[in-house]
N, C-alpha and C positions, 0 to 999 in steps of 0.2 A: 237405900240400897245397902244390903249387908255384904260381907266379904265373899260369900258364896255366889251371890248374884253378880257381884263385880267380876269375879273370876270367869263366870259364864259369859258375861258381857264382853270382856276383853278377848276371850277365845274366838269370838266371831269376827274379829278384825285382823287385818294384815299385821305382820310383825312390826313394821316400821311405825305403826300407829299404836298398837297395844302396849309396846314397851314404854311409851311416853304418857301413859294415863295413870292417875292415882285418885283414890277417893279423897274428898275434901276432909281435912282433919276436924272441921267444925261440926261434922255429922249432919250436914244439910242435904246429903245425897248427891251433891255435885260430883261429876267425874271430871277432874281437872287435867288439862293438857300441860305437860312439863317441857314440851319442845319449843320450837321456834314460833314467834308471833309475827304477823305481817304489820304493815304500817298503821293499820286500824286496830291493832291489838287482838286480832282474831288468830286462832291457832292455824298453822299451816304446815304442810309437809310436801316433799317432792315424791311423786310416783311416776315412774317411767319418763323422767325428764320434765314433767309438768308439775308446777306448783298447784296444790289443791288446798282448799279450805277444809279443815278437819271436820267441823260440825256438819257440813254438807255431805262429805264422804260417809261419815258415820250414819247419818240419817238415811241416805240412799242404800247403804249396805244392810242396815238392820230393819228399816221400815219399808222403803221402796222409793219410787220416783218422787221428786219434789214438784208436786202438781196438785191443784185443787180444781174441781169442776167449776167451770164458768169464770175462772180467774186467770188472766193472762200473765200477770207479773207477780209470781209467787216468790216469797222469801221465807226464811226461818226466823221466828222471833225467839230469842233467848228469854225464858220466863224467870230465870233466877237473876235477881237484881245484882249487878256488880260483877258477874262472872261470865264475861264474853268467852272465856276459854273453857266453859263447861261443855262437856260432850255427852251428857246424859240425855238420851232421846225423850225421856219423860219430862225434861225441863225445856223442851222445844215445842213450838207450835207453828204449823204452816199458816201464813197469813198473806194478804196482798201487801205490796210495798207501801201503799198509802196507809193501811192499818198499822203496819210496823212503825211508820213515822209518827202517827198519832200516839201510839203507845210510848214511843221514845219521849215525846213531849210530856205526856202524862207522868212518866217516871221522873222527869226532871223537876216536876212541880208537886208531886205527891209521894206518899210513902209506898203505895203499891197499886196494883190493878188486878183485874181478873181475866182469866181466859175467856175466849168467846164460846168455847164448847160447853 
């Protein structure tokens, strides 16, 4: 993601979120959250009195509902290793919770993994 793409990306989000995003200085394309983290190290913010997880908010705002045909228990997998606070929708994939758990175990034991798409 270059600077122009990042500016467009940020412009689509509410002020309380866009002001706390920055491009990763490593040039990996991650959009990093600089605000609060929850107890699991996920980015979080408060909107209308409710604490929200940032990557879910960003995904819903920029892509759409977090749902997959035929899958009841859908979650977002962060594809960039080591950056739970990455908010780049291109670094996220919707998967079942069981697939997400399998991938987490693979990450612990191997260098990397591939998307299912």
